[in-house]
C-alpha positions in Angstrom: 0.0 0.0 0.0 2.9 2.4 0.8 4.1 2.0 -2.8 0.7 2.7 -4.3 0.1 5.7 -2.0 3.2 7.4 -3.4 2.1 6.8 -7.1 0.2 9.3 -9.1 -3.2 7.8 -10.0 -2.6 5.3 -12.8 -4.0 2.1 -14.4 -3.3 -1.0 -12.3 -3.8 -4.4 -13.9 -4.1 -7.5 -11.8 -5.0 -11.2 -12.2 -8.3 -12.0 -10.6 -7.6 -14.2 -7.6 -8.5 -14.7 -4.0 -7.6 -11.3 -2.6 -7.6 -9.3 -5.8 -11.0 -7.7 -5.1 -9.8 -6.4 -1.7 -6.7 -4.9 -3.2 -8.6 -3.4 -6.1 -10.9 -1.6 -3.7 -7.9 -0.4 -1.7 -6.2 0.9 -4.8 -9.4 2.6 -6.1 -9.6 4.5 -2.8 -6.2 5.9 -3.7 -7.5 7.1 -7.0 -6.1 4.4 -9.2 -8.0 2.8 -12.1 -8.0 -1.0 -11.4 -8.7 -3.7 -13.9 -9.0 -7.4 -12.9 -8.5 -10.1 -15.5 -9.0 -13.8 -15.4 -5.6 -15.6 -15.3 -6.4 -17.4 -18.5 -6.5 -14.1 -20.4 -3.1 -13.1 -19.0 -1.6 -16.5 -19.8 -1.9 -15.8 -23.6 0.7 -13.1 -23.2 3.3 -15.1 -21.2 6.3 -15.5 -23.6 8.4 -17.9 -21.6 8.8 -19.6 -18.3 7.2 -18.5 -15.0 8.5 -15.7 -12.8 7.1 -12.6 -11.2 8.7 -10.3 -13.8 7.4 -12.4 -16.7 3.9 -12.5 -15.2 4.0 -8.7 -14.6 4.9 -8.2 -18.3 2.1 -10.5 -19.4 -0.4 -8.6 -17.2 0.8 -5.3 -18.7 0.3 -6.6 -22.2 -3.2 -8.0 -21.4 -4.4 -4.9 -19.5 -3.5 -2.6 -22.4 -5.3 -4.7 -25.1 -8.6 -3.3 -26.2 -10.2 -6.7 -26.6 -9.4 -8.0 -23.1 -12.4 -8.6 -20.9 -12.2 -7.6 -17.3 -13.8 -8.9 -14.1 -16.1 -6.5 -12.3 -14.7 -5.5 -8.9 -17.0 -6.8 -6.2 -18.0 -4.7 -3.3 -17.5 -5.9 0.3 -21.3 -6.5 0.4 -21.2 -8.6 -2.7 -18.3 -10.6 -1.2 -20.3 -11.1 2.0 -23.2 -12.6 0.0 -20.7 -14.8 -1.9 -19.2 -15.9 1.4 -22.7 -17.0 2.5 -23.3 -19.0 -0.7 -19.9 -20.7 -0.7 -20.3 -21.7 3.0 -23.8 -23.2 2.2 -22.4 -25.1 -0.8 -19.7 -26.6 1.4 -22.2 -27.8 4.0 -24.5 -29.2 1.3 -21.5 -31.2 -0.1 -20.7 -32.5 3.4 -24.3 -33.6 4.0 -24.4 -35.4 0.7 -21.1 -37.1 1.5 -22.4 -38.2 4.9 -25.7 -39.4 3.3 -23.7 -41.6 0.8 -21.5 -42.9 3.6 -24.4 -43.9 5.8 -26.1 -45.6 2.8 -22.9 -47.5 2.0 -22.0 -48.5 5.6 -25.5 -49.6 6.4 -25.8 -51.5 3.1 -23.1 -53.9 4.5 -25.7 -54.9 7.2 -28.5 -55.2 4.7 -30.1 -51.9 5.7 -31.3 -49.8 2.8 -31.8 -46.1 3.0 -33.7 -44.9 0.0 -31.9 -42.3 -2.1 -32.5 -38.7 -1.5 -31.3 -36.3 1.3 -34.8 -36.2 2.8 -34.8 -39.9 3.3 -31.3 -39.9 4.9 -32.3 -37.0 7.3 -35.5 -38.9 8.2 -33.6 -42.1 8.9 -31.1 -40.1 11.1 -34.0 -38.6 13.1 -35.6 -42.1 13.6 -32.3 -43.5 14.9 -31.8 -40.5 17.2 -35.4 -41.0 18.5 -34.2 -44.5 19.7 -35.3 -46.8 16.8 -31.9 -48.4 16.4 -31.1 -51.0 13.7 -29.9 -54.5 14.7 -26.1 -53.9 14.2 -23.1 -54.4 16.5 -22.8 -51.9 19.4 -19.6 -50.4 18.1 -21.5 -49.6 14.9 -24.5 -48.2 16.8 -22.1 -45.7 18.6 -20.7 -44.6 15.2 -24.2 -44.5 13.6 -25.5 -42.4 16.4 -22.6 -40.0 16.0 -23.1 -39.8 12.2 -26.9 -39.3 12.6 -26.3 -36.4 15.0 -24.0 -34.9 12.4 -26.5 -35.5 9.6 -29.3 -33.6 11.5 -26.9 -30.8 12.5 -25.8 -30.3 8.9 -29.4 -30.3 7.7 -30.3 -27.7 10.3 -27.3 -25.6 9.3 -28.4 -25.6 5.7 -31.8 -24.5 6.7 -30.2 -21.6 8.6 -28.2 -20.6 5.5 -31.3 -20.8 3.4 -33.1 -18.4 5.8 -30.0 -16.0 5.7 -30.0 -16.1 1.9 -33.7 -15.1 1.8 -33.2 -12.1 4.0 
């Protein structure tokens, strides 16, 4: 930031990456014009090898081309919403993995859970209500733990859904 504070306002080109939107907002506050580009657009201008200097030259080439498409710089509010959606997506994936794991593990005991998240959540609630399948005790302990996790993940997704609708 100290370097950019001392610069006269200028065009700043950056590859769009994890923290680029943050830095773009900071540089804009200093009066700079910032353009973010997808890395694949910059790659076309890399002439040889991989180093910071070569990457900087490729970014310079890409940012000055009239046909280059740029990424819109997201506001902090937009990133907050993206944060929410990404977190929800992760929990949905975890719930799906857990559902598939339960289905596979219980299948080894001849217990079939119909496909669909709703069926897995319903099965988990039945187990937690005390209707335990006839499997070894060590498996019951694990099953109870996994069913608690299934219900907790499902409730967390419902919480995210409510937050998204606000």
